[in-house]
FIRO-609532 format. One record per residue (C-alpha): x, y, z. Coordinates in pm, whole numbers, padded with zeros to 5 digits, always signed. Layout:
N
XYZ;...
END
This chain:
1142
+00000+00000+00000;+00126+00343-00087;+00184+00558+00220;-00011+00852+00073;-00348+00854-00102;-00561+01128-00256;-00930+01136-00321;-00889+01281-00667;-00636+01305-00946;-00751+01651-01032;-00457+01873-01128;-00354+02134-00875;-00538+02457-00877;-00883+02330-00985;-01186+02186-00818;-01303+02183-00461;-01051+02220-00181;-01225+01959+00031;-01179+01694-00240;-00802+01740-00254;-00713+01696+00114;-00416+01467+00174;-00508+01188+00414;-00226+00997+00585;-00276+00625+00592;-00010+00553+00854;+00348+00625+00949;+00590+00657+00662;+00880+00414+00643;+01167+00396+00401;+01194+00063+00223;+01375-00049-00088;+01052-00182-00243;+00829+00118-00178;+01072+00403-00230;+00992+00504-00587;+00622+00444-00567;+00594+00638-00248;+00789+00926-00405;+00542+00942-00693;+00253+00959-00448;+00426+01237-00252;+00477+01444-00568;+00110+01401-00661;-00003+01493-00305;+00215+01802-00291;+00085+01929-00622;-00268+01882-00495;-00183+02053-00165;-00085+02372-00342;-00448+02415-00443;-00568+02335-00090;-00342+02598+00061;-00480+02864-00172;-00838+02770-00097;-00794+02786+00279;-00594+03106+00242;-00271+03004+00416;+00000+03193+00225;+00273+03079+00465;+00187+02716+00388;+00268+02774+00020;+00621+02859+00137;+00641+02506+00280;+00483+02319-00009;+00686+02484-00287;+01031+02374-00159;+00887+02032-00066;+00774+01978-00422;+01112+02097-00551;+01288+01845-00324;+01064+01564-00451;+01130+01651-00815;+01507+01676-00749;+01547+01335-00588;+01315+01179-00848;+01604+01213-01095;+01864+01056-00860;+01979+00703-00810;+02121+00606-00473;+02024+00923-00287;+02034+00938+00092;+01718+00812+00263;+01706+01119+00494;+01593+01347+00209;+01298+01121+00135;+01208+01087+00503;+01207+01466+00546;+00987+01495+00240;+00741+01226+00344;+00714+01365+00700;+00664+01718+00569;+00382+01599+00346;+00199+01440+00639;+00247+01758+00842;+00118+01980+00561;-00203+01778+00558;-00241+01817+00935;-00192+02195+00909;-00455+02219+00636;-00700+02015+00845;-00633+02241+01144;-00689+02554+00931;-01034+02428+00826;-01147+02426+01192;-00993+02737+01346;-00803+03054+01272;-00429+03022+01284;-00277+03167+01603;+00031+03383+01605;+00231+03093+01748;+00108+02867+01470;+00203+03115+01200;+00548+03163+01352;+00601+02788+01368;+00495+02742+01004;+00724+03025+00889;+01013+02860+01069;+00919+02528+00911;+00916+02691+00566;+01259+02841+00617;+01412+02504+00707;+01241+02329+00417;+01405+02586+00187;+01740+02489+00339;+01670+02120+00268;+01571+02218-00085;+01921+02363-00128;+02072+02037+00001;+01873+01830-00248;+01977+02051-00540;+02343+02031-00429;+02326+01654-00402;+02208+01625-00763;+02534+01789-00873;+02753+01526-00705;+02884+01201-00849;+02627+00917-00822;+02850+00715-00589;+02871+01002-00339;+02512+01123-00350;+02415+00904-00057;+02679+01067+00165;+02561+01380+00345;+02807+01643+00464;+02804+01751+00829;+02641+02083+00738;+02367+01889+00554;+02286+01675+00858;+02272+01984+01075;+02018+02149+00847;+01810+01833+00828;+01821+01808+01208;+01705+02168+01236;+01424+02102+00989;+01311+01797+01185;+01298+02004+01502;+01099+02277+01331;+00846+02011+01228;+00829+01885+01586;+00763+02242+01698;+00466+02264+01460;+00335+01933+01595;+00349+02062+01951;+00119+02349+01862;-00115+02130+01656;-00170+01894+01950;-00419+02143+02095;-00663+02053+01810;-00834+01723+01911;-00933+01618+01557;-00577+01658+01428;-00397+01503+01723;-00440+01133+01616;-00284+01202+01277;+00026+01347+01438;+00143+01012+01573;+00272+00917+01230;+00464+01246+01209;+00625+01187+01549;+00721+00832+01448;+00880+00956+01127;+01071+01227+01312;+01209+00970+01555;+01320+00746+01270;+01478+01041+01093;+01680+01144+01400;+01793+00788+01464;+01895+00757+01103;+02107+01068+01124;+02276+00935+01436;+02348+00575+01335;+02400+00641+00966;+02170+00373+00818;+01808+00255+00809;+01585-00012+00663;+01630+00104+00305;+01983-00031+00305;+02132+00294+00180;+02433+00392+00396;+02444+00729+00563;+02809+00801+00651;+02879+01139+00804;+03187+01347+00736;+03371+01463+01053;+03368+01841+01083;+03692+02034+01054;+03609+02268+01342;+03671+02147+01697;+03320+02258+01787;+03039+02057+01633;+02662+02023+01664;+02446+01725+01726;+02076+01648+01741;+01954+01653+02099;+01722+01378+02202;+01618+01311+02559;+01820+00994+02584;+02139+01182+02497;+02161+01379+02822;+02420+01194+03028;+02670+01264+03301;+02911+01376+03025;+02679+01668+02949;+02731+02007+03110;+02395+02177+03088;+02336+02552+03116;+01977+02654+03182;+01912+03012+03071;+01632+03129+03302;+01465+03457+03378;+01142+03654+03365;+00989+03777+03043;+01181+04072+02902;+01513+03967+03051;+01659+03907+02704;+01701+03529+02708;+01665+03484+02331;+01885+03787+02269;+02149+03644+02501;+02122+03303+02332;+02154+03453+01986;+02461+03653+02083;+02609+03351+02253;+02635+03167+01921;+02669+03460+01685;+02921+03381+01409;+03039+03074+01597;+02939+02828+01319;+02725+02644+01575;+02369+02622+01437;+02074+02644+01673;+01863+02331+01692;+01513+02401+01817;+01360+02114+02012;+01022+02269+02091;+00849+02595+02024;+00891+02708+02383;+01220+02531+02458;+01539+02594+02265;+01839+02372+02316;+02169+02303+02145;+02479+02103+02215;+02842+02205+02166;+03032+01884+02108;+03410+01900+02153;+03566+01665+01901;+03788+01393+02054;+03649+01489+02395;+03372+01327+02593;+03254+01663+02722;+02939+01821+02578;+02795+02161+02659;+02419+02190+02629;+02252+02530+02647;+01877+02537+02714;+01650+02842+02720;+01359+02797+02956;+01047+03013+02922;+00923+03192+03229;+00767+02915+03439;+00662+03168+03702;+00465+03459+03555;+00172+03674+03654;+00002+03589+03323;+00043+03218+03263;+00108+03081+02917;-00010+02725+02968;+00116+02601+02632;+00466+02733+02696;+00478+02604+03050;+00333+02261+02976;+00563+02210+02677;+00869+02311+02876;+00779+02104+03182;+00704+01791+02977;+01031+01826+02789;+01232+01881+03105;+01084+01578+03279;+01152+01362+02975;+01502+01493+02906;+01656+01510+03253;+01564+01188+03423;+01931+01111+03490;+02173+01336+03674;+02401+01556+03467;+02628+01845+03557;+02427+02163+03529;+02403+02525+03629;+02173+02821+03579;+02233+03155+03410;+01958+03375+03549;+01909+03686+03336;+01763+03999+03491;+01698+04320+03301;+01811+04631+03488;+01506+04805+03346;+01302+04594+03590;+01287+04624+03966;+01441+04302+04110;+01210+04323+04413;+00888+04323+04205;+00676+04012+04253;+00706+03905+03887;+01084+03945+03901;+01155+03750+04222;+01421+03508+04109;+01364+03262+04393;+01016+03194+04254;+01146+03147+03900;+01418+02915+04025;+01182+02718+04246;+00947+02680+03949;+01236+02534+03746;+01323+02304+04035;+00965+02174+04048;+00962+02122+03670;+01258+01885+03682;+01171+01521+03754;+01353+01490+04090;+01570+01688+04331;+01888+01513+04218;+01889+01687+03882;+01812+02038+04012;+02119+02258+03955;+02272+02430+04256;+02498+02688+04093;+02328+03009+03980;+02503+03294+03800;+02286+03605+03789;+02363+03809+03478;+02234+04169+03467;+02121+04272+03118;+02051+04608+02961;+01938+04691+02610;+02173+04922+02417;+01889+05175+02381;+01800+05169+02751;+01723+05512+02897;+01780+05404+03257;+01994+05670+03435;+02336+05549+03545;+02262+05625+03911;+01945+05417+03902;+02132+05142+03719;+02387+05127+04002;+02102+05118+04252;+01940+04825+04067;+02273+04638+04069;+02297+04692+04444;+01940+04566+04489;+02020+04265+04273;+02320+04176+04490;+02101+04198+04800;+01840+03969+04642;+02110+03718+04546;+02251+03716+04899;+01907+03622+05037;+01878+03354+04771;+02178+03168+04915;+01989+03124+05240;+01677+02984+05073;+01585+02652+05226;+01379+02516+04940;+01683+02433+04727;+02058+02440+04778;+02120+02746+04563;+02475+02878+04542;+02418+03210+04371;+02647+03498+04275;+02618+03804+04054;+02818+03810+03731;+03066+04103+03742;+02939+04280+03433;+02628+04389+03246;+02529+04211+02924;+02454+04468+02654;+02479+04239+02355;+02849+04149+02374;+02896+03782+02271;+03231+03780+02458;+03054+03868+02781;+02785+03605+02720;+03050+03337+02685;+03232+03469+02991;+02921+03418+03200;+02865+03068+03058;+03223+02955+03110;+03254+03100+03459;+02938+02911+03551;+03083+02591+03404;+03404+02652+03597;+03205+02652+03922;+03021+02338+03811;+03344+02153+03729;+03500+02254+04060;+03195+02117+04239;+03229+01799+04037;+03591+01769+04149;+03489+01805+04514;+03197+01565+04475;+03436+01302+04343;+03565+01263+04697;+03217+01228+04846;+03118+00919+04646;+03007+00612+04843;+03286+00375+04937;+03404+00225+04609;+03611-00085+04592;+03973+00005+04540;+03977-00234+04247;+03723-00018+04068;+03855+00327+04153;+03879+00551+03845;+04229+00599+03713;+04211+00975+03752;+03984+01246+03879;+03686+01317+03646;+03753+01670+03528;+03627+01853+03219;+03841+02160+03275;+04087+02088+02995;+03807+02033+02744;+03649+02361+02852;+03988+02528+02820;+04000+02420+02455;+03662+02579+02400;+03775+02896+02580;+04087+02913+02365;+03883+02865+02048;+03642+03142+02145;+03928+03370+02239;+04088+03322+01897;+03757+03385+01723;+03669+03698+01922;+04015+03845+01875;+03951+03849+01501;+03677+04106+01555;+03799+04465+01573;+03486+04566+01765;+03543+04313+02044;+03518+04415+02408;+03877+04401+02538;+03765+04380+02900;+03547+04079+02819;+03831+03920+02620;+04063+03959+02917;+03807+03797+03145;+03768+03515+02892;+04145+03464+02887;+04149+03457+03268;+03872+03196+03261;+04067+02985+03015;+04371+03005+03242;+04154+02909+03539;+04053+02587+03360;+04418+02480+03337;+04587+02317+03638;+04921+02487+03716;+05095+02152+03692;+04975+02102+03332;+05271+02104+03088;+05106+02374+02874;+04994+02598+03158;+05234+02858+03025;+05032+02890+02703;+04735+03020+02903;+04962+03272+03073;+05088+03389+02735;+04734+03416+02589;+04620+03631+02880;+04934+03844+02854;+04877+03899+02482;+04523+04031+02537;+04638+04248+02826;+04910+04386+02599;+04643+04506+02355;+04464+04698+02629;+04791+04835+02761;+04882+04968+02416;+04544+05141+02396;+04501+05267+02754;+04863+05280+02874;+04770+05165+03227;+05042+05091+03482;+04832+04816+03642;+04817+04626+03312;+05192+04666+03269;+05258+04524+03615;+05036+04224+03546;+05198+04174+03205;+05534+04142+03378;+05398+03896+03634;+05236+03680+03363;+05533+03674+03128;+05771+03604+03415;+05551+03314+03530;+05529+03178+03174;+05906+03194+03132;+05961+03011+03460;+05706+02739+03366;+05864+02658+03031;+06130+02394+02980;+06481+02533+02922;+06497+02390+02570;+06151+02513+02464;+06199+02716+02143;+05926+02963+02249;+06105+03044+02574;+06337+03292+02404;+06039+03484+02263;+05875+03502+02605;+06204+03623+02753;+06227+03903+02496;+05865+04007+02563;+05935+04015+02937;+06247+04220+02867;+06038+04474+02670;+05780+04506+02948;+06040+04547+03219;+06222+04810+03021;+05898+05000+02968;+05833+04999+03342;+06195+05099+03411;+06160+05387+03166;+05850+05506+03355;+05951+05445+03715;+06331+05443+03709;+06335+05142+03945;+06676+04979+03983;+06514+04642+04060;+06361+04632+03709;+06698+04715+03554;+06866+04441+03757;+06610+04190+03631;+06658+04308+03271;+07032+04247+03307;+06967+03900+03450;+06731+03816+03161;+06978+03938+02901;+07250+03726+03056;+07020+03425+03029;+06938+03509+02665;+07310+03538+02590;+07378+03193+02732;+07110+03041+02506;+07245+03207+02190;+07503+03031+01968;+07845+03204+01979;+07840+03321+01617;+07497+03488+01660;+07571+03670+01985;+07645+04017+01855;+07301+04167+01918;+07264+03988+02253;+07603+04117+02368;+07507+04472+02279;+07168+04442+02450;+07335+04331+02774;+07598+04604+02743;+07332+04871+02690;+07152+04770+03012;+07480+04774+03206;+07554+05125+03083;+07208+05237+03194;+07279+05092+03537;+07611+05274+03541;+07437+05600+03458;+07185+05526+03731;+07416+05416+04016;+07765+05513+03899;+07923+05170+03957;+08236+05166+03742;+08239+04786+03727;+07920+04800+03519;+08059+05031+03253;+08382+04830+03241;+08184+04511+03173;+07981+04692+02907;+08302+04799+02731;+08434+04441+02737;+08105+04312+02593;+08112+04580+02321;+08464+04481+02221;+08363+04112+02206;+08067+04203+01982;+08299+04403+01753;+08533+04103+01720;+08234+03894+01601;+08162+04148+01324;+08446+04175+01070;+08447+04438+00802;+08142+04400+00579;+07928+04239+00852;+07579+04399+00868;+07620+04467+01243;+07973+04611+01217;+07862+04976+01219;+07619+04915+01505;+07892+04750+01716;+08133+05036+01656;+07873+05297+01745;+07772+05115+02068;+08133+05068+02182;+08199+05438+02128;+07895+05520+02343;+08020+05294+02624;+08365+05455+02620;+08211+05800+02616;+07987+05708+02913;+08295+05622+03115;+08493+05932+03033;+08241+06212+03012;+08140+06414+03316;+07787+06306+03407;+07693+06352+03772;+07836+06112+04028;+07912+05847+03769;+08213+06009+03602;+08273+06321+03803;+08579+06182+03981;+08772+06161+03653;+08794+06542+03675;+08846+06588+04048;+09107+06857+03989;+08837+07098+03868;+08685+07116+04220;+08851+07324+04496;+09048+07122+04752;+08824+06974+05021;+08502+07027+04821;+08273+06756+04690;+08026+06771+04401;+07656+06787+04500;+07592+06501+04254;+07824+06268+04444;+07654+06359+04771;+07315+06297+04614;+07429+05956+04492;+07552+05853+04837;+07243+06002+05003;+07018+05790+04785;+07190+05469+04890;+07183+05583+05253;+06808+05630+05234;+06771+05279+05089;+06972+05142+05382;+06764+05335+05634;+06448+05160+05511;+06549+04853+05714;+06560+05033+06051;+06285+05212+06251;+06154+05544+06124;+06251+05721+06447;+06550+05657+06676;+06668+05812+07000;+07014+05965+06971;+07158+05854+07305;+07441+06113+07334;+07198+06407+07297;+06868+06254+07412;+06693+06380+07094;+06435+06176+06904;+06547+06180+06537;+06340+06123+06227;+06484+06022+05889;+06610+06368+05793;+06786+06421+06126;+06934+06070+06109;+07076+06151+05766;+07213+06480+05896;+07401+06297+06171;+07543+06055+05915;+07662+06336+05685;+07863+06482+05975;+08021+06143+06053;+08373+06016+05972;+08212+05722+05786;+08048+05959+05541;+08369+06154+05480;+08550+05826+05418;+08294+05726+05155;+08336+06057+04974;+08710+06015+04984;+08680+05670+04830;+08471+05820+04550;+08760+06048+04452;+08918+05771+04246;+08711+05613+03975;+08886+05278+04001;+08825+05243+04377;+08466+05355+04412;+08278+05171+04689;+07999+04943+04580;+07640+04996+04686;+07681+04700+04921;+07980+04867+05089;+07782+05188+05137;+07493+04987+05284;+07732+04819+05526;+07879+05152+05633;+07529+05292+05701;+07431+04980+05895;+07741+05007+06113;+07678+05375+06184;+07315+05314+06284;+07372+05019+06515;+07088+05050+06765;+06959+04893+07086;+06593+04812+07158;+06395+04813+07482;+06168+04523+07582;+05950+04576+07885;+05603+04549+08027;+05410+04868+07975;+05290+05058+08279;+05102+05381+08339;+05276+05703+08246;+05471+05571+07949;+05598+05869+07739;+05447+05908+07393;+05587+06064+07078;+05425+06396+07164;+05590+06393+07509;+05948+06369+07382;+05928+06522+07033;+06157+06824+06986;+06300+06792+07337;+06594+06636+07521;+06469+06339+07721;+06744+06394+07980;+06613+06744+08057;+06251+06639+08121;+06112+06546+08459;+05842+06283+08458;+05704+05968+08612;+05824+05612+08613;+05775+05573+08239;+06005+05860+08145;+06261+05753+08408;+06263+05405+08250;+06326+05559+07907;+06616+05766+08044;+06775+05462+08213;+06742+05264+07892;+06900+05539+07685;+07200+05583+07914;+07250+05206+07937;+07251+05184+07557;+07505+05465+07540;+07721+05291+07802;+07708+04976+07588;+07842+05170+07290;+07518+05245+07102;+07450+05596+06972;+07099+05497+06872;+06814+05337+07066;+06450+05248+07003;+06154+05209+07237;+05800+05112+07141;+05661+05382+07369;+05778+05708+07210;+05930+05606+06873;+05594+05533+06703;+05326+05786+06613;+05027+05591+06742;+04796+05865+06619;+04873+05762+06260;+04698+05439+06166;+04927+05396+05864;+05244+05430+06072;+05104+05204+06344;+05019+04941+06083;+05370+04960+05937;+05533+04952+06282;+05343+04641+06393;+05421+04471+06064;+05792+04562+06091;+05847+04521+06466;+05978+04165+06447;+06235+04263+06183;+06339+04570+06387;+06412+04359+06694;+06594+04111+06471;+06799+04396+06317;+06892+04551+06648;+07236+04478+06785;+07111+04436+07142;+06779+04415+07327;+06769+04535+07687;+06492+04363+07884;+06369+04547+08194;+06206+04316+08450;+06036+04573+08674;+05909+04305+08914;+06230+04104+08968;+06499+04178+09227;+06849+04035+09230;+06726+03745+09441;+06421+03674+09227;+06360+03422+08948;+06289+03494+08582;+05983+03269+08592;+05823+03506+08845;+05824+03802+08606;+05510+03918+08429;+05734+03984+08127;+05703+03615+08039;+05322+03642+08046;+05279+03930+07800;+05193+03877+07436;+05421+04130+07265;+05733+04023+07458;+05725+03678+07294;+05834+03809+06954;+06087+04041+07125;+06247+03742+07297;+06254+03528+06981;+06358+03796+06730;+06646+03947+06929;+06987+03789+06859;+07145+03939+07171;+06957+04000+07498;+07050+04137+07841;+06810+04103+08136;+06797+04390+08387;+06619+04383+08722;+06394+04648+08876;+06689+04865+08981;+06853+04840+08637;+07128+04606+08750;+07217+04302+08541;+07022+03991+08637;+07235+03763+08854;+07518+04011+08791;+07595+03822+08465;+07800+04094+08292;+07845+03940+07949;+07757+04063+07600;+07458+03832+07549;+07259+03640+07808;+07142+03401+07536;+07486+03240+07526;+07497+03183+07904;+07395+02816+07943;+07269+02848+08301;+07069+03160+08228;+06939+03016+07902;+06799+02714+08086;+06612+02950+08317;+06473+03141+08020;+06376+02811+07855;+06181+02709+08164;+06014+03049+08212;+05910+03084+07847;+05834+02718+07777;+06039+02734+07458;+06318+02494+07361;+06676+02618+07352;+06723+02582+06978;+06432+02817+06910;+06561+03074+07160;+06903+03072+06995;+06814+03049+06626;+06456+03144+06557;+06327+03231+06212;+05977+03357+06133;+05764+03126+05925;+05485+02869+05927;+05681+02563+06037;+05564+02401+06363;+05264+02633+06369;+05097+02461+06660;+05414+02485+06871;+05428+02859+06810;+05065+02892+06916;+05145+02687+07226;+05421+02932+07323;+05170+03219+07311;+04880+03034+07474;+04957+03147+07833;+05028+03508+07741;+04792+03805+07758;+04764+04151+07605;+04587+04464+07727;+04382+04487+07409;+04232+04142+07334;+04291+04161+06960;+04664+04231+07016;+04723+03866+07110;+04675+03781+06740;+04861+04087+06608;+05162+04007+06829;+05202+03675+06643;+05206+03818+06288;+05585+03864+06294;+05647+03521+06447;+05462+03356+06158;+05602+03597+05896;+05249+03707+05807;+05134+04051+05698;+04765+04119+05760;+04572+04441+05822;+04565+04568+06181;+04200+04648+06259;+04172+04779+06611;+03817+04744+06733;+03756+04400+06582;+03692+04117+06824;+03975+03894+06942;+03795+03597+06783;+03797+03759+06441;+04160+03870+06474;+04268+03518+06576;+04043+03369+06307;+04211+03580+06038;+04553+03468+06162;+04462+03097+06166;+04293+03124+05825;+04612+03275+05680;+04829+03005+05840;+04615+02730+05689;+04582+02901+05350;+04958+02939+05316;+05076+02614+05473;+04784+02371+05484;+04902+02280+05837;+04610+02096+06000;+04788+02062+06336;+04642+02401+06436;+04298+02232+06431;+04399+01987+06705;+04255+02156+07015;+03979+02115+07271;+03780+02408+07404;+03532+02678+07305;+03481+02717+06929;+03505+03055+06760;+03216+03229+06589;+03463+03298+06307;+03480+02927+06215;+03378+02622+06415;+03719+02459+06358;+03902+02754+06516;+03921+02815+06893;+03775+03131+07045;+04116+03214+07199;+04464+03068+07242;+04390+02889+07571;+04314+02549+07407;+04667+02545+07265;+04810+02521+07618;+04746+02147+07604;+04994+01955+07390;+04813+01666+07214;+04951+01333+07323;+04829+00998+07191;+04985+00671+07301;+05097+00498+06981;+05032+00137+06898;+05361-00055+06854;+05445-00116+06492;+05457-00461+06335;+05752-00524+06106;+05587-00836+05962;+05345-00768+05680;+05019-00966+05660;+05023-01241+05402;+04677-01149+05276;+04768-00783+05210;+04730-00697+04843;+05002-00446+04750;+04777-00301+04481;+04516-00202+04741;+04777-00029+04952;+04921+00149+04649;+04577+00271+04547;+04513+00407+04894;+04851+00580+04878;+04762+00732+04542;+04423+00847+04667;+04576+01033+04960;+04860+01167+04747;+04602+01331+04522;+04441+01529+04802;+04515+01903+04805;+04626+02099+05108;+04372+02246+05345;+04268+02600+05260;+04046+02883+05373;+03828+03110+05160;+03486+03273+05167;+03475+03216+05545;+03492+02840+05489;+03762+02593+05583;+03830+02344+05304;+03963+02040+05490;+04081+01725+05305;+04006+01440+05543;+03976+01068+05587;+03617+01034+05702;+03419+00777+05897;+03042+00789+05866;+02866+00774+06200;+02623+00480+06195;+02476+00497+06545;+02445+00754+06824;+02336+00601+07157;+02268+00821+07461;+02405+00662+07777;+02261+00933+08002;+02354+01260+08170;+02594+01099+08412;+02815+01386+08526;+02576+01683+08525;+02249+01789+08362;+02444+01981+08097;+02675+01691+08002;+02571+01396+07789;+02752+01067+07743;+02714+00891+07408;+02828+00568+07253;+02934+00645+06895;+02959+00382+06621;+03131+00484+06298;+03238+00292+05989;+03593+00161+06011;+03641+00260+06377;+03610+00077+06704;+03310+00201+06910;+03393+00496+07132;+03229+00673+07423;+03240+01051+07465;+03091+01302+07707;+02972+01625+07547;+02806+01952+07638;+02576+01926+07335;+02279+01698+07280;+02318+01503+06957;+02029+01434+06721;+01910+01077+06682;+01978+01071+06309;+02334+00937+06286;+02363+00990+05910;+02422+01364+05950;+02744+01311+06150;+03093+01213+06039;+03421+01172+06223;+03699+01339+06026;+04072+01275+06036;+04230+01590+05884;+04496+01513+05627;+04809+01700+05522;+05015+01581+05220;+05340+01628+05413;+05243+01336+05641;+05252+01100+05342;+05561+00872+05353;+05807+00929+05071;+05856+00666+04804;+06234+00675+04821;+06252+00312+04925;+05991+00189+04678;+05615+00202+04624;+05537-00098+04843;+05750+00022+05132;+05589+00365+05127;+05241+00215+05109;+05315-00019+05400;+05454+00271+05604;+05133+00463+05531;+04921+00175+05663;+05131+00163+05980;+05072+00535+06021;+04696+00512+05962;+04641+00232+06211;+04748+00464+06493;+04481+00632+06710;+04403+00990+06617;+04211+01291+06747;+03895+01314+06534;+03672+01610+06456;+03298+01548+06493;+03130+01724+06200;+02759+01780+06146;+02626+01812+05793;+02436+02133+05717;+02238+02245+05412;+02431+02338+05094;+02688+02057+05151;+02847+02248+05438;+02962+02116+05773;+03011+02249+06124;+03240+02114+06393;+03050+02029+06710;+03150+01895+07050;+03481+02083+07038;+03496+02077+07418;+03571+01703+07419;+03879+01513+07307;+03762+01242+07066;+04035+00981+07029;+03941+00732+06758;+04098+00397+06670;+04074+00218+06332;+03919-00128+06346;+04165-00324+06139;+04376-00323+05824;+04082-00387+05592;+03892-00089+05729;+04199+00127+05662;+04223+00001+05304;+03855+00093+05256;+03911+00447+05384;+03695+00719+05232;+03819+01069+05164;+03622+01391+05156;+03697+01761+05125;+03424+01916+05339;+03361+02290+05351;+03335+02377+05720;+03171+02696+05845;
END
């Protein structure tokens, strides 16, 4: 039976319209036997349909029928054509009949007309394909190009869109089943490349790395990264979508009238990006067709979990607080439309939009952005769904670069979440662990790079958006990736364009950082490394030209030396001259004769490489002449001394003095801003200090040395002379009432002033320093302007280095007599004195009457063994740290232990006093709580070192973070766990592969970190399986529980908190630091076995409670929880997790 029949053979254009209706007799199939007969019937039906369309007055339907008839006539002449062309034609014919039947019963709606017009457009595209196929060789006519299959896919989707609208007509709905069946067969045919007709359908791979595929519900898998574009009506979703794929050679495939979706397929990658526009599911005026279509499609398409996020568009022309704009309702509506909670995205990027012709005043626009940020912040606390929302840092005004920035930044968040979720999977067997972490970042980087190359071709591109796109691309690349440097170079190249246009110093600084990092990442033999070096040289020279910084010139010289080493000897002429030029500039800057001498030697070597007739001969001669002239001509302090005889005897050129003065000022930067001059009792600032130096014998000696060009002192020698002149002593003491301030002693002689105990202490200190041979002294009472927040910040940040730079620290123990003991002094209980004790290389202890403690008259009490033991006992610090202490993050918990019994007058100072000990520079914010100050310090320690030992404490938790203590008191207790004796014999049933896999799993964990007020803590975790209340045995506010956790022996703990009955919300965490992993120096098996021995030891566990949004909080911090692994098998089955703890 032919698949199409007509009631009349009347030629088109005559007779009654009702007699020429096309009536489908069933779904169309493609078979070898029925192909030609069916084609004849289709041609006859289409000719008849032209008359029907005119009678029912549907002009847009003629635009469908005409290309359909042309397609039929084209393939009628072919042999061996692809089956897809016939299937499109047959399906279109059935659909035309359904449209005509619909038009007889009701007036076409606007949606229907739009759908038919779209259908007509795609049929015209297929008509072009058919005509092109007729021009090919017969043996290749059955092969469709990739572009052909895309157009056919788009046409099929446009037909499906028409069907969706027609379903509202009951009489037409039964006839549509055949159309849907045909569309399904057509899509499957395009995917698998063959069908029942036996004609093959090979597809040609596209040349571009970005391709397009038909989207069917079954294709959404965990390899898909789906972006839902959501927002209220008028937010510009279609505009955003259009710009997103403008000129990207990625055609848009429409799945439904009210749902648009497309897939970006990265060739040779398993990663797919799917972008879906969702109509407004929450509106004041419901569109039931749009909503029902979207909801049905979502439920069908997203039954399985995939990686997804939401771009929520909001027009700044709309008030974000208006009921129709409330994003939480739109997002909740999307969440309800999806089939289950597991497929609801959590990441939301809110993108503000504004039409180019918007008349919204700039002030109101800023106000709307502020309101939008407030709305987004409340969204994060919404309990209906686990939204993690943030506002995109830009406004979309039609820039495709910005649209892609928003999409890729969202995907970056999604991939990072995927990375973290990898560690939260249920306990997999080690035999089935994936070989590597599932991560789509590199595939997304390729897409970012492609887009960056494409956008850079456009002269009208938004440079700011391009820079953000380059940053995003770099963010997708792990630093350890061998081609990480290429991302650095790409970002630097875009920044260079903006720098050349805007000439901004900030861009230049970043350019230098990026190119320097790229150069350091590249292998020494990489051929591109020389180019990067030259680019870095150019940037540094530009900054040197602007700022005259010697450090930049020094780096340029270092780079040019490196370039010279990498250049073959015969090609070194230009490199030699480049290095010589920079040395001459340094000579002109600092006047160091050794630099100009080296430049002359390099110039002569370059000249020897260029015999007569060499293209660089003239250049070499000219450069050498310049170098010789630089040495001999009179130019300030650099060459003045070659003509000393022109100056009167005993006089010195102002230029020489200025040169020396500059180096003196550089040397003074390492000592305190103000010093007491002990012989005169005057407090001296920088200018007065310099004046003293210029009247000194050391200064006159330096000028004398400058009188001979060949014996000029180096900058280092001048620095050393300044350091020797400004040797100073520091005072360490406990503050009392009446301490003199800067205002009390400024512009006066401290020896002439009468005052209280504080001033008397300062006078004693000054005279003692003078007696010890120091002309300069420093006290923290009067040598800092505490009325200047900037100076106070600098002083606190520099205080450790000042005590370390001082030649002697005099410690005044106001509460100790000659018969007393150091341990009795309050000096060992104060917070600030800890860093003064550790930083000072030489210390002398003085009692209350300013006599030496125990009458030990030596140069340094730290080298007196008996006295040092007493200090060790009083301070609780080991001898090696007292003798040779260096600031840093090593042994962080020990350093906190040293400070745990000390106090400060201002509570927040206890944290500030430790900044120098840890080598940390953080803002000083007087007025903040001690908990916040300590929290900032601990967060910085963990962020920079990953040291989890600072989390091992018992006591009151801080409001800053539940894993941090409220104060330093908990660090008084030193954690001690009795180890289990090791067993040198390995179990016979131990599988080395299991141990190695566990080793690899832990080796892949990152360090702990802190950001966004959350502690990211890599841990070995044990899920709590039972919580059993034993009773309130000790007091009504204390509860004793039996805790059962996977892989651990049961334990009993007494807490001040009442635990919930649901055990599943609790885990016991064993914080992990990569440095605790045994090294593999002795072999993989040995290291793995050593790891197992380490993990079988008891440990202090953190009890964590799971909160919404995949966050955790430490509870029961007032109880030591010592956990013990069950056995070796439980260790091998260890789970790892990287919880975010608030």
